[in-house]
Kinemage of the C-alpha trace (Angstrom):
@kinemage 1
@onewidth
@group {chain A} dominant
@subgroup {mainchain}
@vectorlist {calphas} color= white
{ca unk a 1} P 0.000 0.000 0.000
{ca unk a 2} L 1.309 3.460 -1.008
{ca unk a 3} L 2.116 6.011 1.617
{ca unk a 4} L -0.563 8.733 2.054
{ca unk a 5} L 2.113 11.397 1.408
{ca unk a 6} L 2.975 9.841 -1.998
{ca unk a 7} L -0.691 9.649 -2.958
{ca unk a 8} L -1.257 13.279 -1.975
{ca unk a 9} L 1.844 14.341 -3.951
{ca unk a 10} L 0.685 12.568 -7.126
{ca unk a 11} L -2.801 14.018 -6.777
{ca unk a 12} L -1.217 17.445 -6.393
{ca unk a 13} L 0.786 16.981 -9.613
{ca unk a 14} L -2.327 15.834 -11.495
{ca unk a 15} L -4.272 18.837 -10.213
{ca unk a 16} L -1.502 21.251 -11.275
{ca unk a 17} L -1.359 19.699 -14.741
{ca unk a 18} L -5.154 19.983 -15.130
{ca unk a 19} L -5.137 23.632 -13.990
{ca unk a 20} L -2.327 24.451 -16.426
{ca unk a 21} L -4.215 22.868 -19.330
{ca unk a 22} L -7.395 24.739 -18.415
{ca unk a 23} L -5.501 28.034 -18.173
{ca unk a 24} L -3.941 27.584 -21.613
{ca unk a 25} L -7.301 26.721 -23.160
{ca unk a 26} L -9.062 29.614 -21.440
{ca unk a 27} L -6.482 32.183 -22.568
{ca unk a 28} L -6.194 30.808 -26.146
{ca unk a 29} L -2.410 31.133 -25.959
{ca unk a 30} L -0.546 30.846 -29.268
{ca unk a 31} L 2.545 28.751 -28.537
{ca unk a 32} L 5.840 29.933 -30.016
{ca unk a 33} L 7.262 27.813 -32.841
{ca unk a 34} L 9.942 25.262 -31.891
{ca unk a 35} L 12.467 27.312 -33.870
{ca unk a 36} L 12.312 30.980 -34.813
{ca unk a 37} L 15.204 30.530 -37.198
{ca unk a 38} L 14.455 30.194 -40.918
{ca unk a 39} L 16.537 29.780 -44.047
{ca unk a 40} L 14.966 30.568 -47.424
{ca unk a 41} L 17.184 28.741 -49.954
{ca unk a 42} L 17.872 28.938 -53.692
{ca unk a 43} L 15.528 31.871 -54.313
{ca unk a 44} L 15.677 34.889 -56.602
{ca unk a 45} L 16.058 37.577 -53.931
{ca unk a 46} L 14.941 41.094 -54.828
{ca unk a 47} L 16.813 42.982 -52.091
{ca unk a 48} L 15.480 46.228 -53.537
{ca unk a 49} L 14.117 47.054 -57.000
{ca unk a 50} L 17.077 46.608 -59.368
{ca unk a 51} L 19.206 44.706 -56.803
{ca unk a 52} L 18.704 40.994 -57.413
{ca unk a 53} L 20.557 37.941 -56.087
{ca unk a 54} L 20.052 34.749 -58.098
{ca unk a 55} L 19.856 31.448 -56.193
{ca unk a 56} L 20.496 33.181 -52.896
{ca unk a 57} L 19.607 32.512 -49.256
{ca unk a 58} L 17.927 34.616 -46.598
{ca unk a 59} L 18.483 33.695 -42.941
{ca unk a 60} L 16.031 34.966 -40.335
{ca unk a 61} L 16.565 34.691 -36.572
{ca unk a 62} L 13.973 35.881 -34.028
{ca unk a 63} L 12.221 38.180 -36.484
{ca unk a 64} L 15.379 39.849 -37.810
{ca unk a 65} L 17.189 39.251 -41.109
{ca unk a 66} L 20.644 37.943 -40.159
{ca unk a 67} L 22.127 37.291 -43.594
{ca unk a 68} L 21.331 37.677 -47.299
{ca unk a 69} L 23.496 36.380 -50.114
{ca unk a 70} L 24.767 33.512 -52.245
{ca unk a 71} L 27.228 31.987 -49.764
{ca unk a 72} L 25.432 32.195 -46.460
{ca unk a 73} L 26.012 29.946 -43.467
{ca unk a 74} L 22.757 28.274 -42.421
{ca unk a 75} L 22.256 27.652 -38.656
{ca unk a 76} L 21.795 24.017 -37.709
{ca unk a 77} L 18.415 24.668 -36.064
{ca unk a 78} L 16.946 26.578 -39.021
{ca unk a 79} L 13.646 25.607 -40.569
{ca unk a 80} L 14.400 25.303 -44.285
{ca unk a 81} L 12.105 26.837 -46.909
{ca unk a 82} L 13.061 25.398 -50.290
{ca unk a 83} L 12.392 28.308 -52.637
{ca unk a 84} L 13.794 27.028 -55.955
{ca unk a 85} L 12.398 29.167 -58.813
{ca unk a 86} L 10.616 31.402 -56.265
{ca unk a 87} L 10.998 35.157 -55.740
{ca unk a 88} L 11.550 36.910 -52.407
{ca unk a 89} L 10.620 40.574 -51.883
{ca unk a 90} L 10.568 42.899 -48.918
{ca unk a 91} L 7.093 42.978 -47.329
{ca unk a 92} L 4.904 45.705 -48.805
{ca unk a 93} L 3.875 48.864 -46.935
{ca unk a 94} L 0.438 50.505 -47.200
{ca unk a 95} L 0.782 54.256 -46.723
{ca unk a 96} L -2.835 54.849 -45.627
{ca unk a 97} L -5.363 52.211 -44.646
{ca unk a 98} L -8.223 51.225 -42.358
{ca unk a 99} L -6.643 47.784 -41.830
{ca unk a 100} L -7.635 46.234 -38.529
{ca unk a 101} L -10.263 48.841 -37.678
{ca unk a 102} L -13.824 47.588 -38.266
{ca unk a 103} L -16.193 49.955 -39.997
{ca unk a 104} L -18.687 51.258 -37.413
{ca unk a 105} L -22.365 50.636 -37.928
{ca unk a 106} L -24.167 53.734 -39.076
{ca unk a 107} L -26.254 54.594 -36.031
{ca unk a 108} L -29.052 57.096 -36.518
{ca unk a 109} L -28.730 60.302 -34.527
{ca unk a 110} L -31.753 61.743 -32.794
{ca unk a 111} L -31.344 65.277 -34.178
{ca unk a 112} L -34.149 66.619 -31.976
{ca unk a 113} L -31.673 66.393 -29.063
{ca unk a 114} L -29.173 68.673 -30.797
{ca unk a 115} L -30.146 72.071 -29.409
{ca unk a 116} L -27.829 74.105 -31.640
{ca unk a 117} L -27.008 72.503 -35.038
{ca unk a 118} L -24.733 75.477 -35.720
{ca unk a 119} L -22.541 74.503 -32.771
{ca unk a 120} L -23.063 70.758 -32.121
{ca unk a 121} L -21.002 68.571 -29.781
{ca unk a 122} L -17.643 67.702 -31.357
{ca unk a 123} L -18.268 63.942 -31.436
{ca unk a 124} L -21.545 64.334 -33.373
{ca unk a 125} L -19.855 66.708 -35.828
{ca unk a 126} L -17.134 64.153 -36.537
{ca unk a 127} L -14.422 66.074 -34.657
{ca unk a 128} L -12.579 63.435 -32.599
{ca unk a 129} L -8.844 64.015 -33.141
{ca unk a 130} L -7.962 62.606 -29.727
{ca unk a 131} L -9.136 59.076 -30.652
{ca unk a 132} L -6.344 56.551 -31.271
{ca unk a 133} L -6.346 53.921 -34.018
{ca unk a 134} L -4.277 51.696 -31.720
{ca unk a 135} L -7.179 51.532 -29.244
{ca unk a 136} L -9.664 50.494 -31.971
{ca unk a 137} L -7.471 47.782 -33.481
{ca unk a 138} L -9.049 44.332 -33.843
{ca unk a 139} L -6.499 41.630 -34.789
{ca unk a 140} L -9.302 39.358 -36.001
{ca unk a 141} L -10.658 41.917 -38.496
{ca unk a 142} L -10.649 40.368 -41.981
{ca unk a 143} L -8.952 43.404 -43.563
{ca unk a 144} L -5.669 42.464 -41.865
{ca unk a 145} L -5.620 38.978 -43.376
{ca unk a 146} L -6.733 40.292 -46.781
{ca unk a 147} L -3.765 42.687 -47.016
{ca unk a 148} L -1.276 40.229 -45.511
{ca unk a 149} L -2.321 37.530 -47.989
{ca unk a 150} L -1.313 39.930 -50.791
{ca unk a 151} L 2.173 40.447 -49.370
{ca unk a 152} L 1.629 43.559 -47.224
{ca unk a 153} L 3.491 43.447 -43.924
{ca unk a 154} L 2.895 46.961 -42.556
{ca unk a 155} L 0.052 49.458 -42.764
{ca unk a 156} L -0.349 53.056 -41.662
{ca unk a 157} L -3.854 52.569 -40.321
{ca unk a 158} L -6.330 55.290 -39.371
{ca unk a 159} L -9.834 55.381 -37.824
{ca unk a 160} L -13.093 55.641 -39.751
{ca unk a 161} L -15.056 58.850 -39.368
{ca unk a 162} L -15.762 62.214 -40.918
{ca unk a 163} L -13.782 65.469 -40.518
{ca unk a 164} L -11.284 64.435 -37.805
{ca unk a 165} L -11.619 60.700 -37.077
{ca unk a 166} L -8.499 60.383 -34.907
{ca unk a 167} L -4.796 59.543 -34.907
{ca unk a 168} L -3.080 56.888 -37.008
{ca unk a 169} L -0.686 54.096 -36.073
{ca unk a 170} L 1.852 51.952 -37.902
{ca unk a 171} L 0.872 48.318 -37.445
{ca unk a 172} L 2.356 44.954 -38.345
{ca unk a 173} L -0.167 42.804 -40.213
{ca unk a 174} L 0.345 39.822 -37.913
{ca unk a 175} L -0.234 39.161 -34.243
{ca unk a 176} L -2.981 38.146 -31.850
{ca unk a 177} L -3.199 41.350 -29.798
{ca unk a 178} L -3.013 45.088 -30.504
{ca unk a 179} L 0.025 45.359 -28.232
{ca unk a 180} L 2.197 43.108 -30.382
{ca unk a 181} L 0.825 44.517 -33.659
{ca unk a 182} L 1.370 48.254 -33.062
{ca unk a 183} L 4.840 49.206 -34.270
{ca unk a 184} L 4.437 52.965 -33.688
{ca unk a 185} L 1.535 54.832 -32.099
{ca unk a 186} L 0.170 58.334 -32.791
{ca unk a 187} L 1.922 58.669 -36.154
{ca unk a 188} L -0.490 61.106 -37.822
{ca unk a 189} L -3.637 63.165 -37.379
{ca unk a 190} L -6.097 61.753 -39.926
{ca unk a 191} L -8.259 64.412 -41.564
{ca unk a 192} L -10.918 64.549 -44.296
{ca unk a 193} L -13.015 67.177 -46.030
{ca unk a 194} L -16.130 65.233 -45.004
{ca unk a 195} L -18.781 67.408 -43.433
{ca unk a 196} L -21.207 66.529 -40.662
{ca unk a 197} L -24.780 65.563 -41.460
{ca unk a 198} L -27.338 68.354 -41.130
{ca unk a 199} L -25.176 70.268 -38.668
{ca unk a 200} L -22.099 72.472 -38.768
{ca unk a 201} L -19.709 71.948 -40.494
{ca unk a 202} L -21.767 70.233 -43.199
{ca unk a 203} L -20.078 71.646 -46.310
{ca unk a 204} L -16.476 71.457 -47.525
{ca unk a 205} L -16.099 75.219 -47.055
{ca unk a 206} L -17.474 74.814 -43.535
{ca unk a 207} L -14.977 72.039 -42.803
{ca unk a 208} L -12.072 74.196 -43.971
{ca unk a 209} L -13.283 77.127 -41.838
{ca unk a 210} L -13.688 74.851 -38.818
{ca unk a 211} L -10.228 73.376 -39.372
{ca unk a 212} L -8.637 76.832 -39.344
{ca unk a 213} L -10.629 77.753 -36.223
{ca unk a 214} L -9.564 74.590 -34.343
{ca unk a 215} L -5.923 75.014 -35.371
{ca unk a 216} L -5.724 78.637 -34.274
{ca unk a 217} L -7.519 78.009 -30.980
{ca unk a 218} L -5.099 75.160 -30.327
{ca unk a 219} L -2.150 77.479 -31.067
{ca unk a 220} L -3.496 80.027 -28.581
{ca unk a 221} L -4.153 77.464 -25.837
{ca unk a 222} L -0.710 75.918 -26.378
{ca unk a 223} L 0.988 79.303 -26.006
{ca unk a 224} L -1.077 80.052 -22.889
{ca unk a 225} L -0.165 76.668 -21.367
{ca unk a 226} L 3.524 77.300 -22.021
{ca unk a 227} L 3.368 80.702 -20.271
{ca unk a 228} L 1.384 79.202 -17.394
{ca unk a 229} L 3.938 76.403 -16.914
{ca unk a 230} L 6.741 78.980 -16.937
{ca unk a 231} L 5.147 81.300 -14.370
{ca unk a 232} L 1.513 80.697 -13.313
{ca unk a 233} L 1.389 83.716 -11.002
{ca unk a 234} L -1.722 85.811 -11.700
{ca unk a 235} L -2.941 83.450 -14.459
{ca unk a 236} L -6.141 81.393 -14.564
{ca unk a 237} L -5.409 77.660 -14.550
{ca unk a 238} L -6.009 76.390 -18.129
{ca unk a 239} L -8.805 73.889 -18.664
{ca unk a 240} L -8.002 70.591 -20.333
{ca unk a 241} L -9.256 70.366 -23.893
{ca unk a 242} L -8.508 67.019 -25.573
{ca unk a 243} L -9.445 68.247 -29.063
{ca unk a 244} L -7.084 71.223 -28.918
{ca unk a 245} L -4.318 69.155 -27.299
{ca unk a 246} L -4.436 66.716 -30.229
{ca unk a 247} L -3.222 69.584 -32.444
{ca unk a 248} L -0.170 70.408 -30.288
{ca unk a 249} L 2.233 67.932 -31.991
{ca unk a 250} L 0.878 69.135 -35.366
{ca unk a 251} L 1.697 72.741 -34.492
{ca unk a 252} L 5.191 71.688 -33.326
{ca unk a 253} L 5.609 69.691 -36.566
{ca unk a 254} L 6.316 66.533 -34.601
{ca unk a 255} L 3.403 64.761 -36.268
{ca unk a 256} L 2.051 65.129 -39.841
{ca unk a 257} L -1.555 65.614 -40.872
{ca unk a 258} L -2.651 62.659 -43.030
{ca unk a 259} L -5.263 64.199 -45.310
{ca unk a 260} L -7.477 62.102 -47.552
{ca unk a 261} L -7.762 64.054 -50.822
{ca unk a 262} L -9.057 62.207 -53.890
{ca unk a 263} L -10.131 64.797 -56.465
{ca unk a 264} L -8.080 67.635 -57.920
{ca unk a 265} L -10.343 70.149 -56.142
{ca unk a 266} L -9.889 68.466 -52.756
{ca unk a 267} L -6.119 68.296 -53.278
{ca unk a 268} L -6.100 72.042 -54.060
{ca unk a 269} L -8.103 72.763 -50.920
{ca unk a 270} L -5.830 70.666 -48.702
{ca unk a 271} L -2.711 72.321 -50.122
{ca unk a 272} L -4.307 75.713 -49.413
{ca unk a 273} L -4.914 74.709 -45.782
{ca unk a 274} L -1.325 73.506 -45.500
{ca unk a 275} L 0.010 76.794 -46.924
{ca unk a 276} L -2.159 78.814 -44.497
{ca unk a 277} L -1.414 76.812 -41.342
{ca unk a 278} L 2.048 75.374 -42.023
{ca unk a 279} L 1.610 71.746 -40.944
{ca unk a 280} L 3.563 68.794 -42.325
{ca unk a 281} L 1.346 67.005 -44.832
{ca unk a 282} L 0.799 63.398 -45.802
{ca unk a 283} L -1.431 63.488 -48.885
{ca unk a 284} L -3.324 60.199 -49.077
{ca unk a 285} L -5.761 58.383 -51.384
{ca unk a 286} L -4.822 60.701 -54.273
{ca unk a 287} L -6.819 59.837 -57.415
{ca unk a 288} L -6.704 62.947 -59.631
{ca unk a 289} L -3.442 64.767 -59.054
{ca unk a 290} L -2.068 64.746 -62.596
{ca unk a 291} L -2.982 68.352 -63.463
{ca unk a 292} L -1.345 69.839 -60.347
{ca unk a 293} L 1.739 67.622 -60.066
{ca unk a 294} L 4.065 70.636 -59.809
{ca unk a 295} L 2.007 72.136 -56.995
{ca unk a 296} L 2.042 68.801 -55.135
{ca unk a 297} L 5.817 68.618 -55.567
{ca unk a 298} L 6.409 72.142 -54.255
{ca unk a 299} L 4.292 71.398 -51.148
{ca unk a 300} L 6.828 68.757 -49.993
{ca unk a 301} L 3.870 66.565 -49.053
{ca unk a 302} L 4.380 62.843 -48.614
{ca unk a 303} L 2.202 61.346 -51.336
{ca unk a 304} L 0.261 58.074 -51.384
{ca unk a 305} L -1.702 57.289 -54.533
{ca unk a 306} L -4.993 55.440 -54.328
{ca unk a 307} L -5.125 51.849 -55.566
{ca unk a 308} L -8.896 52.240 -55.881
{ca unk a 309} L -8.791 52.699 -59.648
{ca unk a 310} L -11.775 52.755 -62.025
{ca unk a 311} L -12.451 49.761 -64.252
{ca unk a 312} L -10.615 50.057 -67.562
{ca unk a 313} L -12.838 50.491 -70.614
{ca unk a 314} L -11.897 48.442 -73.657
{ca unk a 315} L -12.078 50.126 -77.024
{ca unk a 316} L -14.796 48.533 -79.131
{ca unk a 317} L -14.025 47.235 -82.589
{ca unk a 318} L -15.694 49.404 -85.205
{ca unk a 319} L -16.749 47.498 -88.303
{ca unk a 320} L -19.297 50.025 -89.592
{ca unk a 321} L -18.296 52.597 -92.182
{ca unk a 322} L -18.276 56.190 -90.958
{ca unk a 323} L -20.676 57.357 -93.687
{ca unk a 324} L -23.361 54.969 -92.411
{ca unk a 325} L -23.227 56.365 -88.865
{ca unk a 326} L -25.770 58.844 -87.641
{ca unk a 327} L -24.877 62.033 -85.815
{ca unk a 328} L -26.035 60.310 -82.612
{ca unk a 329} L -23.623 57.374 -83.219
{ca unk a 330} L -20.684 59.714 -83.765
{ca unk a 331} L -21.467 61.741 -80.629
{ca unk a 332} L -21.795 58.536 -78.617
{ca unk a 333} L -18.379 57.410 -79.862
{ca unk a 334} L -16.819 60.730 -78.864
{ca unk a 335} L -18.349 60.489 -75.381
{ca unk a 336} L -17.104 56.926 -74.943
{ca unk a 337} L -13.624 57.957 -76.083
{ca unk a 338} L -13.520 60.849 -73.582
{ca unk a 339} L -14.695 58.543 -70.800
{ca unk a 340} L -12.061 55.947 -71.720
{ca unk a 341} L -9.336 58.595 -71.790
{ca unk a 342} L -10.402 59.944 -68.389
{ca unk a 343} L -10.234 56.455 -66.860
{ca unk a 344} L -6.779 55.916 -68.363
{ca unk a 345} L -5.557 59.172 -66.782
{ca unk a 346} L -6.025 57.521 -63.384
{ca unk a 347} L -3.589 54.803 -64.466
{ca unk a 348} L -1.104 57.217 -66.094
{ca unk a 349} L -0.983 59.383 -62.955
{ca unk a 350} L 1.670 57.235 -61.243
{ca unk a 351} L 4.092 57.462 -64.181
{ca unk a 352} L 3.487 61.207 -64.542
{ca unk a 353} L 4.296 61.883 -60.879
{ca unk a 354} L 7.347 59.612 -61.105
{ca unk a 355} L 8.603 61.587 -64.133
{ca unk a 356} L 8.151 64.804 -62.109
{ca unk a 357} L 10.499 63.402 -59.476
{ca unk a 358} L 7.773 62.866 -56.851
{ca unk a 359} L 8.347 59.851 -54.608
{ca unk a 360} L 5.113 58.119 -53.647
{ca unk a 361} L 3.677 55.005 -52.110
{ca unk a 362} L 0.219 53.496 -52.383
{ca unk a 363} L -2.895 53.966 -50.264
{ca unk a 364} L -5.316 51.077 -49.685
{ca unk a 365} L -7.924 53.131 -47.864
{ca unk a 366} L -10.840 52.349 -50.200
{ca unk a 367} L -9.699 49.659 -52.638
{ca unk a 368} L -11.156 46.175 -52.371
{ca unk a 369} L -8.423 43.635 -51.623
{ca unk a 370} L -9.385 41.491 -54.621
{ca unk a 371} L -8.607 44.407 -56.995
{ca unk a 372} L -5.150 45.339 -55.681
{ca unk a 373} L -2.951 42.965 -57.693
{ca unk a 374} L -4.946 43.540 -60.873
{ca unk a 375} L -4.651 47.326 -60.540
{ca unk a 376} L -0.934 47.140 -59.779
{ca unk a 377} L -0.348 44.981 -62.860
{ca unk a 378} L -2.393 47.347 -65.045
{ca unk a 379} L -0.039 50.205 -64.142
{ca unk a 380} L 2.634 48.435 -66.202
{ca unk a 381} L 0.642 49.277 -69.358
{ca unk a 382} L 0.574 52.994 -68.515
{ca unk a 383} L 4.179 54.076 -68.082
{ca unk a 384} L 5.255 52.288 -64.891
{ca unk a 385} L 7.958 49.610 -64.920
{ca unk a 386} L 8.056 46.634 -62.564
{ca unk a 387} L 10.849 48.397 -60.664
{ca unk a 388} L 8.718 51.554 -60.340
{ca unk a 389} L 5.781 49.634 -58.868
{ca unk a 390} L 8.021 47.735 -56.438
{ca unk a 391} L 9.609 51.021 -55.308
{ca unk a 392} L 6.118 52.357 -54.500
{ca unk a 393} L 5.308 49.181 -52.547
{ca unk a 394} L 8.531 48.942 -50.530
{ca unk a 395} L 11.383 51.489 -50.595
{ca unk a 396} L 9.404 54.705 -51.031
{ca unk a 397} L 6.641 54.148 -48.421
{ca unk a 398} L 9.252 53.003 -45.899
{ca unk a 399} L 11.191 56.223 -46.541
{ca unk a 400} L 8.109 58.478 -46.454
{ca unk a 401} L 6.923 56.954 -43.160
{ca unk a 402} L 10.360 57.047 -41.520
{ca unk a 403} L 10.882 53.273 -41.594
{ca unk a 404} L 13.896 52.963 -43.927
{ca unk a 405} L 16.244 51.845 -41.166
{ca unk a 406} L 14.118 48.770 -40.381
{ca unk a 407} L 11.968 48.021 -43.463
{ca unk a 408} L 11.678 48.455 -47.216
{ca unk a 409} L 14.653 46.347 -48.350
{ca unk a 410} L 16.040 42.867 -47.623
{ca unk a 411} L 19.254 43.518 -45.709
{ca unk a 412} L 20.914 42.119 -42.609
{ca unk a 413} L 19.645 43.854 -39.487
{ca unk a 414} L 16.220 44.748 -40.864
{ca unk a 415} L 12.894 43.353 -39.701
{ca unk a 416} L 11.997 40.029 -41.317
{ca unk a 417} L 9.066 41.211 -43.441
{ca unk a 418} L 9.055 39.075 -46.584
{ca unk a 419} L 6.745 37.966 -49.359
{ca unk a 420} L 7.629 34.886 -51.426
{ca unk a 421} L 5.954 34.187 -54.779
{ca unk a 422} L 6.235 31.362 -57.319
{ca unk a 423} L 6.647 33.853 -60.213
{ca unk a 424} L 7.511 37.565 -60.351
{ca unk a 425} L 4.862 39.285 -58.213
{ca unk a 426} L 3.339 41.376 -61.006
{ca unk a 427} L 3.304 38.546 -63.530
{ca unk a 428} L -0.032 37.045 -64.501
{ca unk a 429} L -0.951 33.887 -62.535
{ca unk a 430} L 1.735 34.580 -59.921
{ca unk a 431} L 0.853 33.107 -56.518
{ca unk a 432} L 1.897 34.234 -53.051
{ca unk a 433} L 3.377 31.155 -51.374
{ca unk a 434} L 4.715 32.533 -48.079
{ca unk a 435} L 4.358 35.775 -46.130
{ca unk a 436} L 6.556 36.589 -43.147
{ca unk a 437} L 5.776 39.520 -40.838
{ca unk a 438} L 8.207 40.234 -38.030
{ca unk a 439} L 9.520 36.685 -38.385
{ca unk a 440} L 6.117 34.989 -38.144
{ca unk a 441} L 5.495 32.834 -41.193
{ca unk a 442} L 2.271 31.990 -43.020
{ca unk a 443} L 2.284 29.629 -46.002
{ca unk a 444} L -0.265 29.061 -48.753
{ca unk a 445} L -1.107 26.088 -50.925
{ca unk a 446} L -1.873 26.861 -54.548
{ca unk a 447} L -5.333 25.522 -55.236
{ca unk a 448} L -6.213 24.485 -58.742
{ca unk a 449} L -9.391 26.158 -59.868
{ca unk a 450} L -12.036 23.806 -61.136
{ca unk a 451} L -14.361 24.982 -63.832
{ca unk a 452} L -17.851 25.139 -62.456
{ca unk a 453} L -20.695 23.461 -64.224
{ca unk a 454} L -23.911 25.329 -64.979
{ca unk a 455} L -25.569 23.500 -62.093
{ca unk a 456} L -22.849 24.658 -59.698
{ca unk a 457} L -23.237 28.239 -60.910
{ca unk a 458} L -26.878 28.319 -59.825
{ca unk a 459} L -27.394 29.936 -56.455
{ca unk a 460} L -30.274 30.347 -54.058
{ca unk a 461} L -30.209 33.858 -52.630
{ca unk a 462} L -33.342 33.594 -50.479
{ca unk a 463} L -32.857 34.754 -46.906
{ca unk a 464} L -31.774 37.901 -45.095
{ca unk a 465} L -28.811 39.984 -46.283
{ca unk a 466} L -27.283 42.966 -44.457
{ca unk a 467} L -25.739 45.551 -46.785
{ca unk a 468} L -23.558 48.676 -46.689
{ca unk a 469} L -23.169 51.434 -49.281
{ca unk a 470} L -21.470 54.839 -49.351
{ca unk a 471} L -23.644 57.650 -50.775
{ca unk a 472} L -23.435 61.429 -50.918
{ca unk a 473} L -25.299 61.428 -47.593
{ca unk a 474} L -22.721 59.135 -46.002
{ca unk a 475} L -22.806 55.465 -45.072
{ca unk a 476} L -26.148 53.704 -45.501
{ca unk a 477} L -26.815 50.261 -44.100
{ca unk a 478} L -29.876 48.084 -44.113
{ca unk a 479} L -31.365 44.681 -44.808
{ca unk a 480} L -32.546 42.914 -47.931
{ca unk a 481} L -35.016 40.059 -47.447
{ca unk a 482} L -35.508 37.728 -50.411
{ca unk a 483} L -38.173 35.036 -50.787
{ca unk a 484} L -38.544 32.325 -53.452
{ca unk a 485} L -41.733 30.716 -54.732
{ca unk a 486} L -41.783 28.326 -57.701
{ca unk a 487} L -38.595 29.849 -59.124
{ca unk a 488} L -39.790 33.446 -58.773
{ca unk a 489} L -38.297 35.869 -56.264
{ca unk a 490} L -39.723 38.767 -54.273
{ca unk a 491} L -38.607 40.726 -51.268
{ca unk a 492} L -38.097 43.958 -49.361
{ca unk a 493} L -35.267 46.380 -48.644
{ca unk a 494} L -34.811 48.689 -45.642
{ca unk a 495} L -32.258 51.415 -44.914
{ca unk a 496} L -30.733 53.021 -41.831
{ca unk a 497} L -31.534 56.604 -42.819
{ca unk a 498} L -35.317 56.299 -42.898
{ca unk a 499} L -35.885 52.965 -41.188
{ca unk a 500} L -38.594 52.209 -43.774
{ca unk a 501} L -39.026 48.893 -45.566
{ca unk a 502} L -39.809 48.997 -49.317
{ca unk a 503} L -41.159 46.285 -51.592
{ca unk a 504} L -38.785 45.269 -54.381
{ca unk a 505} L -40.434 45.727 -57.776
{ca unk a 506} L -37.918 43.489 -59.560
{ca unk a 507} L -35.796 40.555 -58.378
{ca unk a 508} L -33.845 38.729 -61.092
{ca unk a 509} L -31.394 35.873 -60.492
{ca unk a 510} L -29.151 34.693 -63.321
{ca unk a 511} L -26.375 32.332 -62.246
{ca unk a 512} L -24.580 34.253 -59.510
{ca unk a 513} L -25.833 37.640 -60.746
{ca unk a 514} L -28.532 39.408 -58.734
{ca unk a 515} L -30.556 42.387 -59.981
{ca unk a 516} L -32.915 44.317 -57.703
{ca unk a 517} L -35.096 47.376 -58.367
{ca unk a 518} L -37.240 49.463 -56.046
{ca unk a 519} L -38.798 52.950 -55.896
{ca unk a 520} L -37.502 55.699 -53.619
{ca unk a 521} L -39.014 59.086 -52.792
{ca unk a 522} L -36.228 61.688 -52.557
{ca unk a 523} L -37.945 64.822 -51.297
{ca unk a 524} L -40.869 64.579 -53.705
{ca unk a 525} L -38.763 63.219 -56.571
{ca unk a 526} L -39.625 59.617 -57.381
{ca unk a 527} L -36.558 57.586 -58.281
{ca unk a 528} L -36.143 54.000 -59.408
{ca unk a 529} L -33.062 52.535 -57.739
{ca unk a 530} L -31.347 49.533 -59.290
{ca unk a 531} L -28.818 47.178 -57.682
{ca unk a 532} L -26.606 44.916 -59.808
{ca unk a 533} L -24.476 42.524 -57.772
{ca unk a 534} L -22.555 39.273 -57.935
{ca unk a 535} L -23.021 36.728 -55.164
{ca unk a 536} L -19.969 34.815 -53.958
{ca unk a 537} L -21.023 32.293 -51.333
{ca unk a 538} L -22.324 34.243 -48.345
{ca unk a 539} L -21.375 37.707 -49.652
{ca unk a 540} L -22.200 39.953 -52.595
{ca unk a 541} L -20.587 42.987 -54.226
{ca unk a 542} L -21.968 45.334 -56.848
{ca unk a 543} L -23.244 48.789 -57.716
{ca unk a 544} L -26.364 50.728 -56.786
{ca unk a 545} L -27.594 53.177 -59.459
{ca unk a 546} L -29.612 56.136 -58.152
{ca unk a 547} L -30.852 57.780 -61.346
{ca unk a 548} L -29.042 61.033 -62.156
{ca unk a 549} L -27.495 61.058 -58.655
{ca unk a 550} L -24.835 58.547 -59.698
{ca unk a 551} L -23.773 55.011 -58.933
{ca unk a 552} L -22.396 53.744 -55.621
{ca unk a 553} L -20.628 50.562 -54.544
{ca unk a 554} L -22.647 48.194 -52.377
{ca unk a 555} L -21.643 45.025 -50.568
{ca unk a 556} L -23.590 42.593 -48.448
{ca unk a 557} L -23.314 39.639 -46.108
{ca unk a 558} L -25.877 36.877 -45.680
{ca unk a 559} L -27.217 36.622 -42.151
{ca unk a 560} L -27.227 33.172 -40.546
{ca unk a 561} L -30.591 31.469 -40.205
{ca unk a 562} L -31.920 31.423 -36.670
């Protein structure tokens, strides 16, 4: 018979083991890999655009590149990545993004509680410069994985909002907590020319006036605080004002203003504000800067071009003789040509700015992840070389964001941010095989795409779908409910702005294409709104046409059945 002491000791060990297992499961701890040493062998290593090592090796130890070259000593404990015929690049950097910050639901504001719409509370007017992107970061947000899967390792991420949504942060696109993802906090003051809804400042001119007012009040309060801290005798103790204090590092030029400016008019307005107030400027999501390239250059702004590019329009083959065409046909051709040329200007912009000597990176603020590689590749047909595009993905954004000493190129001593592809990245049918961020590796299998049969193409969209669209009045959300009866569909659509539910007058399903139509009363004007979308599993993406008011992107997610 065992001694009671021995029995108690063994029971104690069993209890400790059980508690340890429960603690690990409860905290969802990610265990470290057995080895944090990697060797990527026999690869074509693009150290920087134009600097290539054939059949070279990269050694990574504890998240840092230890060696790069042809004759590199490989540590005995290294995990080997056989990269024959593969290409290794420095991890890409997004200069302006919402990565990791979920889009807030568009809550309706009870405007009857706003006593003075001409002077509303700052938060309701979209003036929240003291908010921090680092405190809103959600590691599980799908936008992080979407960018990382494309080869992006770092993003300058900023909050959603209107005029002054908050302060940006540089984040690594890997990690299971905000603490280990944030590389640098409070890196910019994100600003937009987006007015408040039905309250001041609601117009672009109002936003600019408010911006000047906030900046100058902050300058005055900063000067007063400095004098008070030097000698407070006889002075009233200054009150704390978080909005004004957020401008202090901007006034001292210790932090740049990251301004979203898409159109040529918005860019002009932002450059005017910069000239008036004197802040350091990061010009982001630029879409139409080709006509004022010299003015952008002279501003010394750090520029990030939008990757949200319009769909290219193919030139139609013309078999008809010109003498048989009517005046209407000829005018239609001229309009189509002008539209095609305008779209192509968006793609030529990058080459034009490069030729002007303007260094730039790319912004992923609005682009859908699935369009990024296609749009990057299309730039090659409009004046950009492969080296130019890679510079804008790696070297230039690292330099513009102050990261050149740790990122942007593959060199010993730099952070192990890598993307490995089976063909040159911009080549058609190239696949990302491995992505490393800060030494943490993710690998991908290349799946062969099977051609779907007609039966597989058929979908059944009945059920409830939540949707989101951006309109001139801001973000609109709602629900689409679809019902099927003997192959025919019907349904309703609601929206967050009115809360009303409207019967759909048309519901057409063709393969994975969905077309919806419904009437809408816009202040006495009856409109017929049409939605054209493609369903992919449990999501859809498409466009919503609102008569002469334009077309807007719309996306949706199917709600689970209860």
